[in-house]
N, C-alpha and C positions, 0 to 999 in steps of 0.2 A: 526534616523540613528546613528549607533554606530560610535564613532570616528575612529575606526580602518578601517571602510569601506569608510571613506571620501576620496575625491581625495587628492593626495599628491602634495605639492609644492616643488620646487627645488630651491636651492640657493647656497651660498658659503659653506654651510655645508649640507651633505647628511642626511636627516632626517631618512631614513630607516636604515642607519648605526648606528645612535645613538639609535634608537628603538631596533635594534638587540642587541646592547651591553647591554641594560637593558631588554632584552626579557625574561630572567629568573632572579633568585635571587642568583647569585653565592656567594655573600658576606654575605648572611643571615646565622646566626649561626644555626647549626643543630637543637638545641632545639627550636629556634624561628620558623624555617621552619616547624618543627613537629607540633607546636601549630597552625600555620596558616592552615596546612592541616587538623588537627583534627577539627577545628572550622567548616570546610565545610562538615564534615562527620556527617550525621544525627544520626548515631548509637553511637556516642561518647557522654558521659554524662559530666556534669560540674565537678564532683568529679574526674573523670579520667583525664580531662583536667588539673585540679589543681595539680594532682600528677606529671604530666609531667613538668608543670611550676616550681614546687618546686625543680626540679633537676638543675635549673639554678638560683643560688641565686641572681645574678644581675637582671635578668628579673623579678623574684618574688618580689624583693624589690621595683622595679619601679612600678609594677602593684599595689602593696599594697599602695604605696605612692599616686598613682593616685586615687585610690578608696577612700582614706582618704582626698583628696584635697577638697578645697571649691567648686569645680565644681560638684563633685559627692557625697560628704558626706551628709548623712541624719541625722547627729547629734550623731550617735553611732559609736565608733571606729570599723573599719573593720580589723580583725586580721587573718582571714582565706582566703586562695586563692580561695576557692570555693565561698565564699561570695563575694569576690572582682569580680570574673568572672560574677556572677549573677547581681551584681550592675552595672557593666560596660556594660553588654550585649555582646553577642558573636561577633557581627559584630564590635563593638568598640574595643573589646579585640583583634581581628585579626588586625585591622588597627593600633592600638597603638603599638602592638608587631612589626609590620612591620616598623612603624615609629621609634621605639627605635633602631632597627637594622640599618636602612638607615642613621640615623643621625651619626652613627659611621663610615660610609663609607666616607672617605676623599680621593679624587682622588690624585694619587701620583704627587708630584712636581707641584702642582697648586698654583700659587702665591696669590690666593684670598681665604679668609676665608668664607666658605659656611655656617657657623653656623648662620649668619645673616638671610639667607634664611629660616632656620628652625625656628628662633625666630619669623619672620614674619608669617610663616605658623601656628605656635602654637597660636599666637594672633588671626589670622584669624579663627582658629578652635574654640577657646573659644567664640569669638564674634558670629561666625556662629551658634554655639549651642544655644546661648541665643536668637538670632534672629529667628532661626527656631522654637524654643519652643514657641515663642510669636505668630508665624504665623500658627502653626499646629504641634501638638505633634508628629505626625508620621514622621516628618522630623528632629526631634531634634538631634538624633545621626548621621544622615547623614550630618547635618550641621557641626558637629565636625570632622567627618572622611574626608569629602570632603575638609575642610579647611586644615587639617593636611597634606594631600597628594597633595594639589593643586599646589605646586611648585616643584614637583619632576623633571619636565623638566628643570627648571633652574639649579638644582643640577647636572643633567646629562650633561648639556652644559658646566659646569666648566671644563670638560675634553677636550673641543674644543678650540684650540688656537685662532680661529677667534672670538669666543664669549668672551673669556677672554680679548682680545684686545679691544673689543667694550665696555665692562663694565669698563675697566681701563680708557678708554677715556671719557665715558659718565656717569659713576656711576653704582653701582651694580644693581639698580632696573630699568632695561630697560623696557619701556612700550611696548605693542604689536607692535606699529608702528616702534619703534626703533629696535626691534628684527627682524621684517620682513625686514627692510632695511639692517641689518647686515647679516642675515642668509637666508632669503627667506621664513621663516615661523616664527611663534611665539611659545613661550615655552608652552602655554596652549595646543596647538595642540599636541606637543610632549608629554606632561603629559598625555593627554587623550589616546594617542596611547599606551603609556607604561602601563597604568592601564588596558586598554582593553587586552593587551598582558598577563597581570597577571590574567586575568579573574576575576577582581573585579566587583562588581555590576555596571551595565551599567549606572545607574542614576548618579553615581559619575563622570564618564568620560564625560557624556553629560552635567552635570552641569559646569564642568571646561571648557569644549569646548565652552560652550555658554555664559560664564559670561562676555566676552568682545566681543559683536557682531561686525562682520566686516562691516555690513551695517545697516543703520537706520531702515530698514524694518525687520530686524531679531530680534527675541525676545528670551531672555534667558529662560531656563526652570525655574519653581518656585524655585528649589534649586539653579540654576545658579544665579538668582536675589539675593538670600540671600548671596551667596558666593561673588558676586561682591560687595555688600555693606559691608560685613565683611572684605573683602580685603582692601577696601579704609579706613574703620575704623581702621584696624590694622596699616595702614600707618600713620594715625593720632596719634595713641597711641605711635608708635615708632619714630615719626618724631622728628628730632633734628635740622632741618634747616627751617627757616621761609618760604622759597619758597615751600618746600615740604609740610609743614603744610597747606599752603594756597591752594595748588593744591589738597591735600587730602580732605580738608574741602569742597571744591567746588564739587569734585567728590562724596563725601558722600551725599551731599545735593541732587544731581541728582539721585543717586542710591536709596536713601531713598524715594524720590517722586515716583519712579517707583513702590515701594512696598506699597505706600500709607502711609508712615511714615513721621513724621516731624523730623527736626534736634534735637529738644528737646528730642524726644523719642530715637533717636540714642545716644545722649549724655548720657541719663539715662542708656542705655545698657552698654556703655563704662565705666561709673562710677561703675556699678555693677560688671563688670568682673575684674576690676583692682586688687582686693584682690586675685583672682584666679591665676593670671598670674605667680607670683613668685613661688607658689606651683607647678604648672605644669612645669615651666621651670626647676626647680630642678629635677623633675621626669625624664625629658628628658636630664639631664646633660647639660643644656644650661645655659648661663649667665642669671642672674635674670632680669625679665622684670618689672620695677617699673616706670610706666608712671607718668608724672607730673599730677597735678590736671586737671580734664577735663575742668574746667572753664579757667585755664591758657592756655591750648592748644587751646581752641576755640577762646579765646580773641586774642592770637597771630595770629591764622589763619585768623580771620576776618580782623585784622589790616593790615596784609600783603596782603590779597586779594584785599583790597581797593587800596593799593599802586600799585599792579600789574595791576589792572584795569586802573589806570591812566597812566600806562606805564612810570611813572616818574623814578622809580628805575632802569628800564632797560636802559633808556636814559642816566642817570647819571653813570650807572654801567659800561659803555664801558671803562672807565679809572680807574676802581677800582684797577686793578692790579698794578698801579704805586707805591702806598705806603699806609700805614695804615692811615696816616693823611687824605688823599684824600677820603678813604672809609668813615671815620667819617664825613667829610664835606658833602659827597654825601647823607648820611643818614639824616643829619640835613636839607639839602635842600629839600629832598623828603618829609620830614615831614612838612616843611614850605609850600611847594607847595600844600599840601592836607588839611591843617588845617587853620581855622580862628584864627588869631593872638589874638583877644580879648577874645573870649569865649573858645577857645581850641576845639571847635566842628569841624567836617569836614566842609569844605567850599563848595561854590556853584559848583566848578569844580569837587570835589569829589562826591557831590550829583548827578550831571548830569551823571557822569561816572557810578556810582552805579545803578542808575535807568535804564540807558541804558543797563547795563549788565543784570539786572533782566528781562527786557523785552525780550532781545535777548535769554536768557536762556529759558524763557517760549515759545518762538517761536520754539526753537529746541526741547524742551521737555514739551509739554502741560501737565497740571495737573489740578485737580479739585479745589484745594485751590485757593484763590484770592491773587492778588498782590494789596496791599492797599497803598494809598498815602494821607497824611494829610499835608496841608499847613496852616501856622498860622501867625498872626500878633499880636503884642502887641497893645492893644486898647489905642488910644490917646497918643501914645508915644511922639509925637511932643511936646505936652504940658509939658511933663517932662523936655525935653531939654530946652524949652523956659522959664520955671519957675525956674528950679534949675541949669541949665547949663549942658553942655555935659559930664562933669566928673561924675555927678550923673547919667546921662543917661547911661554912660558906666557901672556904678555899677549895674544898673538894668539889662543891657544886660548880664553881667558876671553871675549874679545870675540866670537869665533866662536859660543860657547855662547849669549851674549846675543842675537846676531842670529838664530840659528836658533830659540831659544825664543820670541822676539818675532815671528818670521815664520811660525811654525806656527799652525794654526787649531784651534778647539775640537774635541776628539775625536781629534786626531792626537797621536802620541807621537814626540818627537824625543829621541835619545839619543847619548851619546858611546860608541862601541863599541871604540875603540882609541886609539892615540897621536894622530894627526891625522884619525882616521876617525870619521864620524858617520853616523847613519841616521834616516830618517823613516818612520813607519808611518802610512798613511792608511786607516782602517778602512772608510770609505764614500766611494767615488769612482767616477766613470765612467771607463772605460779611456781614452777619448779626451781626458780632462782631465789625464792624468798628465804629459804633456809640459809643459803649462802650469804645473803645480805645481812641476816641476823648475826651469823657467825663473824662476819666482817666487823660489825659493831661491837660484839662481845669481846673480840680479841684486842680492841683498842684499850681495854682495861686489864684483862687477865695477863697481858704480856708486859705491862709496865706499871709499877706502883705510882701513886700520885704524890708528888712532892708538896709538902706543907711546912708550915713554920715549926711543927713539932717533929719533922722528919718525914721520910717516905711512908705512905700508908698503902697497904694492899687493898684495893677496892675491886669488887666484881659486880657484875650486873646480870639480872634475870630479864629475859625478853619473851614476850608473847606476840605472836603474829597471826595474821589472817589475810585473805585477799578476796576480791570480788571481780567477776567479769561481767555478770548480768546485774548492773547497778539498778535496773528497774525493779529487781526483786528484793532490794535491801535499802535501808536508810543508813545515814551516817551513824546514828545511835546504835543500830544493830551491829554494824561493822565494828565499832569501838568496843561494844560489850563482848563480842566474840574474841577480839584480840586481848581484852582484859582477862577473859576466862582462860586464855592460853597462858597469860602471864601467871595466873594463879597456879596453873599446872606446873610451870617452871619452878615456882617457889616450893610447891609441894614435892616436886621431884628432886629437891636438893640444892636449888639455886644455881647461879652461874651456868645457865644453859638457855637454849632457845627452844621453845615449844610452839607448835603451829596447830591451829584449829581451822580446818577447811570450811568453806561455806556450807550451810545446812542443805 
C-alpha cells in the first residue's frame, strides 16, 4: 500500500495541512525543477540534460563535486556534466538535485537550525548506499536516495510551532513515539506522504514508512530494513552525547541482526564511509562531517550502555543539575558501582545486568547467532595465597584482569564475578566457535607465567562454557548454572581445560 493511501491520524497538528504545504515544490529553482522533469522524460538524452544543468553554475559545480567524491569516483576525474550524469545515474541525479534545493529552504523565523537534519540524512544516505550495495546491487542507489530524503517530514515540521516547542523541550531528534505524543503522527508518515505527492518511486516512500514498524508483527521492506540500520548508524556517527551513543549502538545491533549482519560488519561499513562524508557535506553546502574513530565511538557506546543497563547513572543523575562538582562525583560513583576495584574489570553486578539485558534482547528479537557464556576459575589459586600471601595473590588477579581484558573482543564483556572467578559474555557467536573462544582465553595463561614480586608463577585456568539461541526457553540464571556445571566438569577432568555443556 502506498503511504498516501494509508489511513490518516489526527493530533495537535493537521497532517493534511502540512502535506498540502509541501504538495508541490514552490521553492525549487526553475533550472532544478526543469532537471527533475527532464529525468522523468524518456525522450530526453544525457547530453541534453547536461546542457540544461550547465546553465546553473551552482547546480553544475555541486553535481561535478558529487561525481568526483569518494562515494562515486572511479579513479578518473570527472570533468563533464554528461559524464557526471551517467556516473550518478538518472534517479540519483534527480534526487540529489531535489536535495540540493531543499537544503536551501529555511522556514522563515524558525528558531531551530534544520541543517542538522540534513547532516543526519546525508550520513544515512552514504551508509545506506554501502549497506544496500552489500546486500544487493539493485538497491544501491535507492539506499542513497531514500536516506537523503528520509527526513523531509522533520524539515517540514520545523514550520509548526507545536513541533518546535517539542524539540526545544526534548531535543531535535524526537523518536517516533515522541512525535506521535506531540503531534498525533510521526514524521516518517509525513515524509512518505510528501514523497508520494511528488510522485517519486513508491519503493522510497514505502521504505521510509516501514523503517520503524508500529507493531512487532510488522516487517519493514528490504530497503526499509537497510534504511533503519543506516539511520541508527548515522546517529552513532554524529553522536556527541554518551547516552545518545549508547542508544544508537543498541539500536544498530538490533537492526543489524534483522539483516543478518554483525556489529563488526556494521562498524566496518561506518569506517569505510568516514572519508566520504566530508566530500559529500561540502557538495551539499553543509558543515563537515568528521566522525571520531569508529573504535572510540563503539567503546564509548558500550561503556555507557553498561552503565545505563545498571541504571546507576539515572539514579544518581536526579541531582546532577545542582552543580558541576556533584556531576563529577556522580560519574565517579557510577563507575565505582559497576567496576571491580582490584582488576578494573566490570564487577558481578555489571555482569548480571549485561547478561540479563542480552537474554531480554534475544527474547524480543530472536536471531540465529548464539549467545555464549564462559565462566572460569584460576586453578589452585588458594595455594598461591597460602604460600606467598594475599599481596602476591592480588598481583596474580590484577594480571589476570589485564590478560582477560586484552584477550576479549569488541562487543564481548569480561567481568570478575568472585574471588578468583571470572566470566566472559559473547553476545554474537556461532555455537561451533565457542570451544575455540575458550581455548583462546586458556592459552593466555598456559603459554606465559605471571610475573610477580616473588618471581614468575605458572598459572592455569579451568573454563566452563555454554550457549543459547532460543533465549525464550532460558533465563540468565539457567544459562549461568549450566556454564558453572561445565566449569565443574573441567575441574573434575584435571583442570586447565575447556568443557562445554550444550543447552538442554
